[in-house]
VOGU-3710 file (C-alpha; in Angstrom, 3 decimals, decimal comma):
1> mpgpsserav> 42,008/-75,731/-46,442  39,698/-77,468/-44,379  41,269/-79,875/-41,980  41,172/-81,150/-37,842  43,316/-77,545/-37,725  42,735/-75,506/-39,916  41,625/-71,551/-38,615  40,099/-70,107/-41,746  36,909/-67,980/-41,200  33,440/-69,771/-43,561
11> ilaaserdav> 31,248/-66,553/-44,212  27,563/-66,741/-44,596  26,122/-62,972/-45,836  23,044/-62,012/-46,968  24,141/-60,335/-50,398  27,201/-61,841/-52,473  28,697/-58,344/-52,388  28,274/-58,486/-48,388  30,723/-61,880/-48,565  33,073/-60,773/-50,682
21> wtahlikeag> 34,024/-57,329/-48,628  33,917/-59,564/-45,599  36,377/-62,134/-47,115  38,568/-59,427/-48,326  39,004/-57,799/-44,875  39,401/-60,906/-43,512  42,439/-61,984/-45,761  43,839/-58,450/-46,077  44,527/-59,146/-42,435  46,376/-62,150/-42,796
31> yyanicgdla> 43,846/-64,643/-42,135  41,967/-66,752/-44,174  38,543/-66,831/-45,512  36,049/-68,909/-47,418  32,377/-67,594/-48,787  29,393/-69,640/-48,327  26,399/-69,860/-50,949  24,303/-71,020/-48,965  23,618/-72,059/-44,771  23,748/-76,065/-46,067
41> elerqvasga> 27,135/-74,979/-47,358  28,317/-73,270/-44,424  26,990/-76,266/-42,437  29,898/-79,079/-44,593  32,637/-76,165/-44,553  32,058/-76,188/-40,434  31,782/-79,926/-40,127  35,175/-80,498/-42,573  37,527/-78,075/-40,746  37,386/-74,421/-39,788
51> glaiiadeav> 38,536/-71,564/-37,527  35,645/-69,721/-37,032  32,108/-68,679/-38,801  31,096/-65,110/-39,576  26,644/-65,488/-40,545  24,916/-62,305/-40,981  21,633/-62,215/-39,124  19,144/-61,446/-42,273  20,970/-64,855/-43,973  20,008/-67,222/-41,393
61> rtadlaglar> 16,092/-65,399/-39,952  14,085/-67,748/-41,718  16,911/-70,845/-42,342  15,945/-73,313/-40,357  19,289/-73,875/-38,162  18,549/-77,837/-36,475  21,411/-79,228/-38,381  24,106/-76,605/-37,252  22,888/-76,958/-33,935  23,146/-80,968/-33,585
71> wlnaqpswsd> 26,799/-80,353/-35,100  28,064/-77,768/-32,740  25,892/-79,509/-29,872  27,866/-83,005/-30,324  31,500/-81,553/-30,733  34,420/-82,835/-28,884  34,784/-81,802/-25,084  37,732/-79,995/-26,184  35,796/-77,589/-28,656  33,545/-74,777/-28,535
81> fpivlmsegg> 33,347/-73,119/-31,933  33,564/-69,470/-32,491  30,813/-67,919/-34,550  30,579/-63,688/-35,399  26,595/-62,795/-35,755  26,481/-59,295/-37,784  23,109/-58,278/-36,332  21,540/-55,085/-37,861  19,595/-54,959/-34,688  22,332/-54,820/-32,017
91> gperspeaar> 23,160/-57,147/-29,429  20,760/-59,683/-27,579  19,935/-57,020/-24,876  18,317/-55,224/-27,554  17,157/-57,397/-30,280  15,113/-60,856/-29,250  16,160/-62,560/-32,694  19,591/-62,019/-31,756  19,049/-63,409/-28,349  17,301/-66,789/-30,065
101> lgralgnvtf> 20,371/-67,273/-32,615  22,562/-66,808/-29,656  20,675/-69,568/-27,585  20,857/-72,032/-30,600  24,337/-71,000/-31,655  26,307/-71,478/-28,845  29,643/-69,001/-28,548  28,121/-66,035/-30,497  29,883/-63,003/-30,234  27,519/-59,592/-31,855
111> ierpfhpttl> 28,800/-57,062/-33,969  26,230/-54,345/-35,197  26,430/-53,070/-38,639  27,467/-50,719/-39,934  30,678/-51,506/-38,270  34,301/-50,273/-38,409  36,591/-52,968/-40,485  38,959/-53,129/-37,292  36,071/-53,920/-35,683  35,577/-57,347/-37,830
121> vslvaaavrg> 39,638/-57,586/-37,866  39,682/-57,821/-33,735  36,805/-60,257/-33,696  38,578/-62,916/-35,986  41,575/-62,318/-34,293  39,857/-63,120/-31,074  38,336/-66,066/-32,648  41,250/-67,819/-34,238  43,316/-67,698/-30,859  40,884/-69,330/-29,453
131> rrrqyqtrai> 40,216/-71,969/-31,762  44,158/-72,433/-31,955  44,239/-72,748/-28,029  40,987/-75,157/-28,668  43,757/-77,543/-31,077  46,523/-77,236/-28,387  43,611/-78,778/-25,434  42,989/-81,494/-28,027  46,699/-82,165/-28,414  46,861/-81,853/-24,640
141> ledltesesl> 44,156/-84,707/-24,574  46,140/-87,010/-26,358  48,777/-87,036/-25,106  47,175/-87,911/-21,848  45,081/-90,590/-22,838  48,341/-92,217/-24,049  50,224/-91,814/-21,100  47,431/-93,115/-19,193  47,095/-95,622/-21,741  51,026/-96,793/-21,360
151> lqtaldaghl> 50,685/-96,868/-16,724  47,990/-98,851/-17,495  50,175/-101,284/-19,431  52,621/-101,393/-16,889  50,607/-101,860/-14,008  49,480/-104,927/-15,901  52,588/-106,372/-16,992  53,162/-106,010/-13,366  50,434/-107,491/-11,041  49,341/-104,533/-9,629
161> galelhipgf> 46,323/-102,974/-8,605  45,882/-98,711/-8,585  44,122/-96,875/-5,542  43,658/-93,511/-4,311  43,058/-92,667/-0,867  41,302/-89,080/-1,157  41,985/-87,191/2,694  40,156/-86,180/4,774  36,706/-87,992/3,214  38,582/-91,412/3,040
171> eleasatckr> 37,229/-91,900/-0,224  38,857/-94,535/-1,776  39,385/-94,985/-5,628  40,239/-98,687/-6,309  40,958/-100,112/-9,872  39,341/-103,265/-11,461  42,757/-105,053/-10,771  42,515/-103,206/-6,840  39,104/-104,707/-6,026  40,321/-108,452/-6,850
181> ffgraadlpf> 42,712/-108,051/-4,364  40,029/-107,857/-2,253  37,835/-110,869/-3,484  35,971/-107,757/-5,153  34,232/-107,783/-8,976  34,904/-104,947/-10,871  31,370/-103,459/-11,506  31,144/-103,559/-7,685  31,524/-100,090/-5,520  34,150/-100,688/-3,287
191> tyqdlleavh> 34,043/-98,231/-0,897  36,865/-97,256/2,209  34,430/-98,979/4,719  34,457/-102,141/2,503  38,312/-102,138/2,792  38,182/-101,803/6,602  35,768/-104,422/7,172  37,730/-107,033/4,905  41,207/-106,487/6,674  41,541/-109,378/9,209
201> pddrarrqev> 40,860/-108,785/13,051  44,480/-109,485/14,399  45,476/-106,582/11,826  43,748/-103,925/12,094  45,428/-102,097/14,762  48,325/-102,467/12,750  47,432/-101,145/10,148  45,589/-98,469/11,013  48,904/-97,716/13,234  50,483/-96,984/10,281
211> vehtlktgad> 47,905/-95,346/7,842  48,024/-92,360/11,295  51,616/-93,090/10,903  51,203/-91,376/7,271  49,319/-88,953/7,513  50,762/-87,455/10,451  54,265/-87,522/8,967  53,777/-87,691/5,058  56,234/-91,074/5,347  55,379/-93,799/2,497
221> ykieyrniwp> 52,373/-95,867/4,040  54,183/-99,954/3,321  52,564/-102,582/4,617  51,546/-106,081/4,208  48,480/-107,606/5,589  45,849/-110,245/5,974  42,020/-109,574/4,340  38,616/-111,791/4,211  37,160/-112,678/0,827  33,020/-112,412/0,960
231> dgsqhwvdvr> 33,626/-115,981/0,427  35,463/-116,394/3,447  38,746/-117,175/2,309  41,868/-115,856/3,354  44,551/-113,813/1,354  47,365/-111,614/1,685  48,271/-108,185/0,208  51,251/-105,681/0,305  50,040/-102,294/-0,476  52,719/-99,420/-1,026
241> aravrrpdgs> 51,159/-95,706/-1,634  52,784/-92,287/-1,256  51,248/-88,430/0,434  50,439/-85,842/-2,434  49,666/-82,906/-1,052  47,922/-79,885/-1,776  49,760/-76,136/-2,438  49,300/-75,655/1,297  51,400/-78,436/2,507  48,538/-80,684/3,816
251> irslvgvcsd> 47,781/-84,087/2,514  45,144/-84,387/-0,180  45,332/-88,091/-0,677  47,047/-91,281/-0,651  48,411/-92,606/-3,823  50,035/-96,088/-4,963  49,656/-99,318/-5,924  48,795/-102,933/-3,932  49,496/-106,571/-5,181  48,248/-110,153/-4,088
261> itarktaeie> 51,582/-111,743/-2,248  49,176/-115,109/-0,935  51,565/-117,116/-2,731  54,571/-115,658/-1,379  53,092/-115,516/2,094  51,995/-119,049/1,889  55,772/-120,399/1,612  56,725/-117,635/4,303  54,601/-119,765/6,958  55,146/-123,316/5,889
271> reallaqlaa> 58,615/-122,383/5,977  58,512/-121,316/10,064  56,169/-124,130/10,190  59,104/-126,188/9,121  61,433/-124,427/11,492  59,064/-124,805/14,105  58,898/-128,466/13,627  62,718/-128,576/14,110  62,683/-127,087/17,273  60,217/-129,340/18,956
281> ersalaelta> 62,762/-132,530/17,473  65,335/-131,090/18,836  64,167/-130,250/22,387  62,629/-133,831/22,281  66,234/-135,535/21,281  67,209/-133,059/24,095  65,432/-135,595/26,917  67,252/-138,279/25,362  70,180/-140,037/26,949  73,586/-138,163/27,849
291> tleqrveqrt> 75,378/-140,838/24,939  73,059/-139,494/22,091  72,658/-135,568/23,252  76,016/-135,054/21,289  74,992/-136,359/18,441  71,485/-135,155/18,314  72,615/-131,674/18,546  75,362/-132,132/15,939  72,169/-133,076/13,404  70,482/-130,791/14,818
301> adlmkevaar> 72,820/-127,943/14,108  73,954/-129,877/10,691  69,842/-129,382/9,734  69,904/-125,289/10,326  73,494/-124,840/8,580  71,110/-126,793/5,461  67,915/-124,385/6,261  69,959/-121,260/6,056  72,047/-122,377/3,076  69,328/-123,423/0,702
311> ekaqeqlrha> 67,543/-119,679/2,324  69,912/-117,655/1,873  70,626/-119,768/-2,124  66,860/-119,189/-2,044  66,843/-115,577/-2,080  69,742/-115,737/-4,412  67,340/-116,791/-6,961  64,879/-114,500/-6,032  66,871/-111,465/-6,667  68,478/-113,044/-9,713
321> qkmeaigqlt> 65,289/-113,675/-11,426  63,744/-110,452/-10,095  66,810/-108,316/-11,947  66,788/-110,150/-14,971  62,407/-109,402/-15,289  63,055/-106,031/-14,437  65,836/-105,960/-16,491  63,623/-107,559/-19,458  61,061/-105,081/-18,806  62,674/-102,009/-19,032
331> ggvahdfnnl> 64,586/-103,130/-21,950  61,735/-103,569/-23,639  59,923/-100,212/-22,508  62,742/-98,589/-22,847  62,817/-99,737/-26,540  59,062/-99,199/-27,421  59,468/-95,734/-25,576  62,776/-94,543/-28,497  60,014/-95,480/-30,961  57,899/-93,395/-29,757
341> lmavmgnldl> 60,767/-90,691/-29,520  61,850/-91,102/-32,345  58,716/-89,991/-33,673  57,373/-87,204/-31,247  61,231/-85,461/-32,287  60,810/-86,372/-35,683  57,536/-84,378/-36,299  58,587/-81,570/-33,951  62,410/-80,739/-36,089  59,748/-80,399/-39,054
351> lrkrlpedpr> 56,823/-78,417/-37,217  59,904/-76,013/-35,677  60,948/-75,029/-39,518  57,847/-74,429/-40,733  56,185/-72,612/-37,855  55,922/-68,615/-38,457  58,751/-66,208/-37,253  56,265/-66,725/-33,837  59,182/-66,601/-30,389  56,589/-67,946/-28,152
361> lhrlvdgalq> 55,521/-71,024/-30,663  59,238/-71,721/-31,466  60,222/-71,525/-27,031  57,071/-74,085/-26,943  58,490/-75,797/-29,118  62,052/-75,897/-28,486  60,528/-77,170/-24,781  58,680/-79,906/-26,341  62,278/-80,794/-27,914  64,065/-80,753/-24,854
371> gaergasltq> 61,293/-82,725/-23,399  61,795/-85,471/-25,679  65,850/-85,475/-25,869  66,132/-86,102/-21,817  63,367/-88,619/-22,580  66,091/-89,855/-24,484  68,951/-89,945/-22,416  66,383/-91,543/-19,898  65,934/-94,781/-22,158  69,804/-94,702/-23,030
381> rllafarqqd> 69,960/-95,565/-18,833  67,348/-98,008/-18,967  69,252/-99,914/-21,673  72,686/-99,196/-19,775  70,847/-100,656/-16,866  69,073/-103,868/-19,198  72,836/-104,335/-20,541  71,834/-103,267/-23,884  72,742/-100,471/-24,716  74,963/-100,267/-27,875
391> lravpvdlga> 79,159/-100,711/-26,705  82,668/-100,435/-28,350  84,643/-101,988/-26,135  88,613/-101,410/-26,901  91,528/-101,562/-24,685  92,361/-98,638/-22,891  94,691/-97,381/-20,403  92,405/-96,570/-17,323  95,109/-94,499/-15,512  95,399/-92,222/-18,046
401> lvrdmselle> 91,548/-91,837/-19,091  90,914/-91,074/-14,629  93,841/-88,183/-15,080  92,457/-86,818/-17,865  89,199/-86,669/-16,144  90,600/-84,850/-13,019  89,858/-81,526/-14,259  86,504/-82,463/-15,334  85,754/-84,072/-11,564  87,449/-81,344/-9,320
411> rslgprialr> 84,867/-78,844/-11,162  81,789/-81,010/-10,771  82,653/-82,043/-7,144  83,163/-78,391/-6,184  85,634/-76,541/-3,852  84,299/-78,319/-0,769  85,335/-81,797/-2,165  88,782/-83,078/-2,377  90,071/-85,688/-5,025  92,831/-88,025/-4,510
421> lhipdglppa> 93,442/-89,936/-7,648  96,097/-93,281/-6,266  96,713/-94,630/-9,652  99,876/-97,189/-9,747  102,632/-97,624/-12,880  102,627/-100,838/-15,195  98,471/-101,662/-15,439  97,718/-103,464/-17,809  94,843/-101,676/-20,603  91,271/-102,573/-19,211
431> cvdtnqlela> 88,384/-103,567/-22,346  85,831/-100,930/-22,205  83,605/-98,433/-23,623  85,976/-95,088/-22,701  82,784/-92,625/-23,910  80,414/-94,976/-21,295  83,039/-95,476/-18,678  83,610/-91,810/-18,647  79,790/-91,582/-17,721  80,013/-93,980/-14,675
441> vlnlainard> 83,136/-92,740/-13,364  81,797/-89,600/-13,067  78,520/-90,682/-11,507  79,965/-92,575/-8,651  81,810/-89,349/-7,947  78,911/-87,165/-7,547  77,182/-89,520/-5,582  79,998/-89,504/-3,951  79,779/-85,996/-3,228  75,665/-85,796/-2,994
451> ampdggviei> 77,048/-88,393/0,484  79,197/-85,268/1,910  76,932/-82,731/1,754  79,709/-80,956/4,957  82,098/-81,618/2,473  84,981/-84,113/2,423  87,214/-86,471/0,235  87,044/-88,663/-2,495  89,696/-90,820/-3,503  89,986/-92,804/-6,856
461> rlaawqakne> 92,069/-96,169/-6,722  93,436/-98,388/-9,394  94,837/-101,599/-8,615  94,856/-105,149/-10,760  93,235/-108,107/-9,571  92,869/-112,298/-10,372  89,295/-113,146/-9,325  89,780/-117,530/-8,735  87,208/-119,592/-8,946  86,045/-119,685/-5,170
471> qtrsdqalrp> 85,861/-115,227/-5,710  83,520/-116,204/-8,652  81,189/-117,899/-6,757  80,508/-115,205/-4,452  79,884/-112,724/-7,639  78,154/-115,065/-10,505  78,585/-112,408/-12,422  82,904/-112,686/-12,576  84,925/-115,682/-14,289  88,194/-116,738/-12,869
481> gnylklsvid> 90,804/-114,181/-15,049  92,265/-111,226/-14,395  90,626/-107,971/-13,620  91,238/-104,143/-12,731  89,373/-102,750/-9,958  88,631/-99,073/-10,569  87,504/-97,737/-6,968  85,125/-94,794/-5,828  86,108/-94,081/-2,159  84,183/-91,257/0,287
491> sgtgmapdvl> 83,873/-90,496/3,794  80,583/-89,281/3,380  77,404/-90,786/5,325  77,381/-93,910/3,794  74,126/-96,431/3,345  71,932/-98,557/5,539  71,805/-102,387/4,850  68,307/-102,349/3,230  69,203/-99,400/1,438  72,367/-100,625/0,299
501> kraiepffss> 70,625/-104,109/-0,588  68,535/-102,141/-3,341  70,982/-99,734/-4,433  71,301/-101,177/-8,142  67,841/-101,891/-8,289  66,614/-98,782/-11,357  64,210/-96,051/-10,116  65,021/-96,471/-6,155  66,682/-93,824/-4,662  67,682/-92,848/-1,404
511> kpvgkgtglg> 67,225/-89,017/-2,604  64,765/-86,610/-1,759  62,075/-86,411/-4,212  63,684/-84,221/-7,321  67,132/-84,992/-6,219  68,114/-88,454/-8,230  65,830/-90,485/-10,772  67,454/-93,666/-9,210  69,512/-94,969/-12,350  72,851/-93,856/-11,895
521> lsmvhglavq> 73,978/-97,188/-9,632  72,035/-99,234/-12,231  73,251/-97,804/-15,091  76,445/-98,330/-14,160  76,027/-101,837/-12,631  74,702/-102,996/-16,596  77,582/-101,417/-18,397  79,801/-103,338/-15,703  77,918/-106,424/-16,092  78,154/-105,984/-20,164
531> lggalqlssa> 81,457/-105,250/-20,193  82,038/-109,269/-18,830  82,615/-107,717/-14,688  80,640/-106,165/-11,902  80,003/-103,698/-9,287  80,741/-103,966/-5,693  78,777/-101,680/-3,086  80,117/-102,157/0,769  78,879/-99,468/2,696  78,272/-99,015/6,439
541> vgkgttavlv> 75,812/-95,790/8,149  78,441/-93,177/9,066  81,403/-94,303/7,741  81,253/-93,888/4,052  80,609/-96,168/0,788  83,164/-98,108/-1,429  82,164/-98,577/-5,066  84,227/-100,823/-7,174  84,255/-100,891/-10,885  86,012/-104,797/-11,814
551> lpvataapea> 86,690/-104,579/-15,321  88,351/-107,205/-17,324  92,133/-106,684/-18,561  92,597/-106,422/-21,835  94,041/-108,935/-24,331  95,571/-106,413/-26,752  97,528/-103,078/-26,871  95,004/-100,065/-26,373  95,336/-98,612/-29,977  97,033/-95,404/-30,427
561> espapaarpv> 94,468/-92,250/-31,294  95,140/-91,365/-35,192  92,897/-88,874/-36,336  89,825/-90,335/-38,532  90,409/-89,249/-42,302  88,064/-86,014/-43,262  84,768/-87,000/-44,865  83,607/-85,629/-48,123  79,932/-84,772/-47,338  78,028/-85,440/-50,860
571> rrsavillvd> 75,050/-83,405/-50,267  72,193/-84,702/-53,697  68,733/-86,009/-54,233  68,640/-89,744/-54,020  66,280/-92,125/-54,205  65,660/-93,574/-50,580  63,559/-97,412/-49,835  62,137/-96,610/-46,677  61,500/-99,918/-44,423  59,285/-99,630/-40,985
581> ddpliamstm> 56,596/-101,485/-39,954  55,343/-98,579/-37,289  53,382/-96,569/-39,920  53,479/-93,164/-37,223  57,352/-93,756/-37,674  57,857/-94,470/-41,134  55,210/-91,201/-41,585  57,424/-88,505/-39,753  60,730/-90,599/-41,356  59,536/-89,626/-44,812
591> emledlghrv> 58,562/-86,243/-43,923  61,607/-85,119/-42,571  63,454/-87,091/-45,946  61,330/-85,116/-48,103  62,078/-82,198/-46,235  66,237/-82,829/-46,560  65,051/-83,457/-50,678  65,193/-87,270/-51,314  62,148/-89,112/-53,105  61,627/-91,707/-50,322
601> igansgphal> 59,505/-95,108/-51,391  57,955/-96,761/-48,473  57,619/-100,346/-47,041  55,836/-101,724/-44,282  57,987/-105,028/-43,933  60,853/-106,692/-45,643  58,995/-108,874/-47,625  57,340/-106,010/-49,687  60,752/-104,151/-48,859  62,101/-107,165/-51,573
611> dilrsdqeid> 59,705/-106,893/-53,931  60,482/-103,659/-54,790  64,188/-104,532/-54,818  63,431/-106,793/-57,662  61,831/-104,319/-59,511  63,865/-102,079/-61,772  62,837/-98,620/-59,457  66,044/-97,029/-59,132  67,491/-97,316/-55,364  70,287/-95,637/-54,079
621> lmmtdhvmpg> 69,563/-96,164/-50,422  67,439/-98,127/-48,142  66,660/-97,290/-44,725  65,375/-100,203/-42,033  64,246/-100,622/-39,127  65,666/-104,004/-37,128  62,341/-105,253/-35,044  59,813/-105,824/-37,823  58,168/-109,111/-37,765  58,310/-112,093/-40,262
631> mtgielaaas> 61,921/-110,355/-40,934  64,505/-108,429/-38,909  66,016/-105,472/-40,896  69,313/-107,884/-40,608  67,506/-110,369/-42,227  66,550/-108,226/-44,927  69,773/-106,281/-45,333  71,108/-110,176/-45,991  68,547/-110,558/-48,666  68,922/-107,123/-50,139
641> revrpqllvl> 72,826/-108,454/-50,853  71,692/-110,986/-53,404  69,356/-109,074/-55,232  71,379/-105,356/-55,027  74,797/-106,054/-54,227  75,861/-102,756/-53,798  72,645/-101,060/-52,214  74,124/-99,233/-49,326  71,814/-100,053/-46,511  71,748/-98,061/-42,787
651> latgyaelpd> 69,625/-99,371/-40,042  68,020/-97,083/-37,772  67,071/-99,128/-34,653  66,737/-97,927/-30,712  67,634/-101,783/-30,066  70,417/-103,057/-28,826  70,746/-106,815/-29,078  71,732/-107,275/-32,746  73,369/-110,292/-33,677  77,401/-110,637/-34,001
661> gfqvdlprla> 79,246/-109,248/-36,745  76,791/-106,541/-36,881  79,514/-103,759/-36,109  81,839/-104,777/-39,850  78,747/-104,935/-41,405  76,106/-102,405/-41,247  76,166/-99,384/-40,518  73,280/-97,844/-38,203  71,762/-95,158/-36,721  70,274/-95,352/-32,701
671> kpyhqdqlre> 66,868/-94,264/-32,826  65,607/-91,506/-31,800  67,639/-89,113/-33,596  67,760/-85,166/-34,778  67,236/-84,234/-38,554  70,736/-83,105/-38,879  72,306/-86,288/-37,551  69,884/-87,927/-40,256  71,530/-85,702/-42,622  74,819/-86,098/-40,764
681> rldqllgqgv> 74,732/-90,291/-41,749  73,303/-89,492/-45,318  75,651/-87,550/-46,787  78,405/-90,130/-45,154  76,845/-92,698/-46,465  75,997/-91,424/-50,223  79,292/-89,749/-50,378  80,823/-93,658/-49,747  78,693/-94,494/-52,959  79,939/-91,637/-54,781
691> rqqaaaagas> 83,738/-92,822/-54,144  82,475/-96,659/-54,807  81,501/-95,187/-58,189  84,586/-93,501/-58,943  86,527/-96,290/-58,026  84,435/-98,535/-60,320  85,623/-96,110/-63,087  89,628/-96,060/-62,413  89,481/-93,046/-59,930  92,541/-91,764/-58,652
701> adtlaapttl> 93,545/-92,666/-54,797  92,530/-89,024/-54,042  89,211/-89,747/-54,445  88,946/-93,282/-52,382  90,834/-92,159/-49,143  87,637/-92,949/-46,874  86,780/-96,247/-46,055  84,053/-98,416/-48,002  82,498/-99,756/-44,412  81,039/-97,537/-42,163
711> spss> 80,640/-99,329/-38,033  77,771/-98,523/-35,963  79,655/-96,107/-33,365  81,660/-94,152/-36,866
//
């Protein structure tokens, strides 16, 4: 069939007999072939999608090849359409006519008649393999284009300009935003010499020292300096870059970002001027009489304390605002990325099932799936930092939890690390999510291990703690009340004050490149805050680090563990109403559902879905996204109960900030998910529906053993 990824061969021969014979040889070899009656039909078939063309020279000897040549010349950069030319006079080295056709048609392979069928099949196989590689190149180019768009969106959201300085020629590439920070229009050239001339004369030597240090040592380039715009105004920029090396280790270029910090610098200068003015006033007051000296000194000290307190409050406010902004941006990006991963993983699941038995293709698909799953793990960590992950906080005995983890921790830490537990008896339970807390403790322990390259001791301590009003002022995330402190203490290298200050920021890591994502501590911090607690860090260089998880005490006792009743999956074909405003995700999910044997009805909004529900259409289950314009998935579920009270509803979403009461109302499937997870969830819900129908018909209690509602944690 034609199409954007077709591998068929289109044949134009001098006679119908030759065309049929050629097509027969190709099909016998396991490939696809279509016969064209004339050149015009060949051009149409090629334009509609094909893997290669097989043309007899006598069939086009007197034909006008202008139309076919135009199509070949207009191919995109990834495409080089292959043509096999059957010639009686030999190749271009012996036949002028063959040479002319070769120049006109481009990617031509000549085969001289008469030829052995194996030769033709071999040429067709080579052409099909080449065309497949071209299709793969097209897919890679499309992915790169999408990645560049996402990166540009992130730069625009952060008001950052991008730049790259090529070494050793010092050739500068700057984005339009970067040029704007130097007072240049986007359409005007901006060379490295232009940048040097724009730097304020008083800052040039300092900037040059930083550049030379980076080129000599490979350290990150980080500097703030003034620049003069063409209109004479003065502005401040913050430039940060990292060295990119060649295979031989030499620096190829410096790649980084810049931002305009004029407003912040102006405020700092004004503050310094105020402090200078205060100092001058104090000097003047020192000349007053001895009776006023003490009062002046006292007043000056009070003013300095007020200034210091104000600066501290402003710094805390700026830090809180920065972390809140980063959290909102991170949560939004993770949500959108979950949706993108949903489409990728769904399509790869289906593609793996439908691929031919080619180990190489299966390895490629499995590699892509592993990459998508790692992306899903990354978005889960981002949601943890943004405090938007889905938690199931229950009363938990922390002492028992840590003791149960000791074997796992010892295996993870290795033989050079000694693990010591200090867990007193009689501690109250904590209100936590067990799985997420275990991951947080493991993260803290591995961080501690990495800080002790020569081995050492890690202590895990548990203690009760009561937060009072004066203690909560220093940590605004806490409220007065009873807490448990879970401390992970190491004797490692410790952190410098500047590193400790940024330790919980996402993607900040003091580890070498490739040794950490910078999301471990930020994830632990987000989990603690979302649970109603806090993460407290203290460290000193050479003296180790103490990480303290402050967790709220539970008001109820831990639940006794009891085996969950075994669910009886009911595998049957169902009519499913799929509601999603994203066409890419909707298409992927619909394909997975149909592949599972279900009949799917699509709707792109809540109102559209309600129109379908009000009709006489039979529907067994509605599967809906949550974040949709006009009407959310929760609102749609509530409205659907007024139309069809017994309708099963499954909420599929990558977002965690859902209204209160959601856990007891609707079952949930978190994006991204695999087809196996989708099948298992649908089997549970459809089995539940069967049991409800049996109950309505007066079935026995044995058939009703499973619960009638499912929570997202089920």
